[in-house]
C-alpha angles and dihedrals in degrees: 000000000000118000125239140045112285092187111031120201109269117261129229129283087252090067090052091049091050091050092047091050092049092051091047088057094046113111115262088231090061093051092047092050090051098052104290134278128297093283096058097042091046092050107124133220115258124265101029109176125238122229095039121139114200119211107221120191117190140162119267134029112313093221095048102041099079095184093059093041088050091052091052091056100033098054094058087053089058093041109035111201095039120093128194122215109199123203117183123201137161108272096245141106092294088059091052092047091052093050094048091046093051092049093046090048093055096249102098122178115245102224126022132185110232138178136180089281094066108011094088091050092061099035094049090055092051090246095129128084117235101244097185092082090052092047091051092046092055095037094244109167116219087201086079089074133067105269095235091056089056088048094056090045092062132085117197089346094305123114106240097157138034120235120256112164143359125217117173123183124246136157122265116215134209099220094195094056090052091050095046091050091048091239117146112246113257120249122279097207128080092220093057114134093213131064104070128160093275093049089048089057093046091052092045093053090056094044095052112085113169092165093063124088110263098021121243124215137192097226132030090209144328105235112212105204123117095258093050097046094044098083091055093049095046093046089060094047095258129128139190098235141021117260092263091050095236102105134052111232100191093109092063121106098254091053093045090050091051091050089049090052091052092046089053091052089057104033109022100034096026094215093158120066126229116237088247089064095052102044092258095311109136144167119004091354090071088066096039089055092053096250100117133048097215139040127182110220144129132264092264089063090077088081090059092044091053091053098043109032112081107141109051142039116253140183139165136255139184130261115271117258130238136178096311097041134252126317145173128199140226135169120061103067093352123079130006144218139195121254131192116208112239088231095055111131090210104053099148093045091045090050091051090052091046090053088052092050090052094037129104099270095055094037090056090048097051090045089057087054094060102267124109111242116228091228114089094219093077097051102082089054091044090058090051092046092055096042116116097025133079134314089050090201097047088145087074088084092057093039089054094069095094088052094046126098129188117241112239120277110224130178094250099034096152091056090042092054094042093052093043091048093051095049095044090048088059090050094051091045089056091245096117134035113241094236093051091045091051091054091046092049090054091051095047100039105045093073088053091061089075123077114266114258 
């Protein structure tokens, strides 16, 4: 499974008030440069019809996700005569099945939350509306968003979704375990010259203490999903697919070397504990209980860390670099966008609602909830909102955007990720050689690059 909270628990009203105050003090020039204030981004296309009810499908329970429930009530206040019917579901295969069934049955939803895990499914079947023509018509500038969020909202270079949030991966650190082991703290900047793969191993060897009671370990876990493995592959000059997206490249030497490195972290260096060594504690809980020095997770995981970590100081660092540099990842199970089905009977109204969802008011609101809005205008306030609480270098998550790539969207992404996860799990468990696994992944995954029948 992927690591990190995709939907953090909502924060208090005080956080929203702080964010609102910070944005009120932000220079008008900043807001203008980032796509305008709430008025301009909420400006609606002409000739919206009255009496329309929009069907809005989003991830999470409709009653619990206050941001989405707020959007469903707030938009009709701005556009009297239009209602929004919100349905919340877990963002999994049941969600996809419902969407496909509704479209096939002639009753498509009007606005859908999508991510890398299901975006390719809809776009490859021509189910998604091309939003670039709407954005150009209404003079919406894509420059208002983080570039990588626009990237993962495109399919074959066409904009079939509108950015909502950004969640890049980084590595959380237990500062006290570093200090007690006498290991220098890793860098907190993506441009740092130090902290390469070799230095990562050297630090991990000193941080891992199986002979202590309780044991201490370098890594809480090594998640094996596509989004989590991507930074290691890219750092070594490897990639999942060829440039034209038709061939799997995981059998090539850079990918095999990266898989070997990860296998060594687990098997040779034994940086990750077995559940038998931790009293049954596993995964992220190893870090949260102070038993590991490092945890791979996304920006949204800070909400969980704030709730759960009480007994040690923590921070965040960047991924180690290799021959091709240093990278983070988004897309897949990290980040989301809004899509309008091509068969929607309410395209203009759905587009107006989509603009609202990705506009300043909602972007500020989701940022106060612990996510990172895709729109740049919320980011100055987000830095202020997170100042004075761990991680001390929270800005690392925003600063990582130039180093962040989106994992590929493919028509059968769920199957792609499931197969990749299963084979890489065998590699890390020492049950498969990296070279053999790379060849097998190529054989198994290339058929998944085509749309399902």
